[in-house]
N, C-alpha and C positions, 0 to 999 in steps of 0.2 A: 902787580905791586908786591914787592918783597916785604916780608915781615922783618921788623927790626930785631937784631940779635940782642942777647943779654948785655946789659950795660956793664961797664967795668966796675961800677960801684956795687953791683949786686954779687960779684964774685967774692968768695971768702976762702979761707984755708980749711974750713970745716970739711970733714969727710962725708961722703954721701951715705945715707942710710940704706940698708937693704930693703928690697921691695916688701911691702906688707902682704902677707898671705891672708886671704879671707876664708872664713869657714861659715857654713850655713847653720851650724849648731849655735844654740844660745850660749852666751858667755858662761853661764852658770853650769852648763852641761859639759863644758870642756874639762879635760883632766887637769888637775892642778899639780904643781910641783910637790916635792916631798912635804908632808905635814910638819909644822914646827913641833919640836919636842916640848911637851908640857910636863910640869912637875908631877902630874898625876891628877886624878879626879878630885874636885873640890866639892865639899858638901854645901849645899845652899842653906842659908840661915833659915831656921824655923820661924814661921809666922803664927801668931796666935789668931785663931778665927774667932771673931767677936759675934758673928751671927750666921744664919744659914744663907744669907745673901752672898753673891759672889763679889759684890762691891761693898766695902765697909761703909757703915752709916756715919757720914761726916757731914756737918752742916755746910751747905753750899749757898746759904742765904746771902743775897747781895751780889752774887756772881753772874746772875742771869741764867744759870742752869736750872732746868726743871728739878723739882724736889725729888722725883723718882727717875732712875735711869730708864731710857727707852728700851723696849723689848726688841728683839730681832725682827719680829713681825711688823712693829711700828716703823722701824727703819726701812724695811723692804717696801713698805707702802708709801714712803716719802717720795713725792714726784720730783722730777729734775728741777722744776721751777722753784722748789723750796730748798734746794741744795746750793752750797757755795764751794768753789774750787779751793783746794788746800794742797798746794804744790810744795813738796819738801824733798830734800835729798836725804837718803839714809845710807849708812855704810854698806858697801857691797858684801863685806864679810859676813854680815848677818843673814844674807840671802832672804830678806823679808819679802821681796817681790815674788820670788819663786815659791817660798813657803805659803804665802797668802794665796797664790794661785792654786797650789795643791789643795789647800783647805777649801777654797771656793768650789773646786771641782767635786770634792768629797761631800761637802755639806750644803752647797747651794747658797752660800752667803758671799756676796760680792766683796771685792777688796775694799771698796769704799765704805761698805757697812762694817767690815771688820775693823778698819781704822777708826771709824766713828765710835764703835763700842770700846775699843782698847784705849783710845785717848780720853774718852769720857770717864772710864773707870780709873785711869791713871790720875786724872785731874781731881776726881772726887776723893780719891785716897788722900790727896793733899789739901782738901778743903776748898777747891776752886770749882 
């Protein structure tokens, strides 16, 4: 039995794309093109530290958040049955996945715990 050929409706005037070359390297490890020229280093705005805590004390009453942020040890001990998935997309340019992986290797804190701590701190700063 012969296979049917391409239909006339499927043909177009578009040019064929060159074949894709695959690399075993991670996309973030591949060399990038020339870096964009920047106007120079910018100084980050100074923040006033209100306490010795890494997270400013802001009322989070009524948000459902615990009064005190969890410690790294408490997060590590949280069983999988007490966790919920949080699937988000982040800009590739920030290289968060790679940076978080490097931090996880150096400090033994999983990516999911890093995200939990960072997002909790960010929301607490804003009173949520």
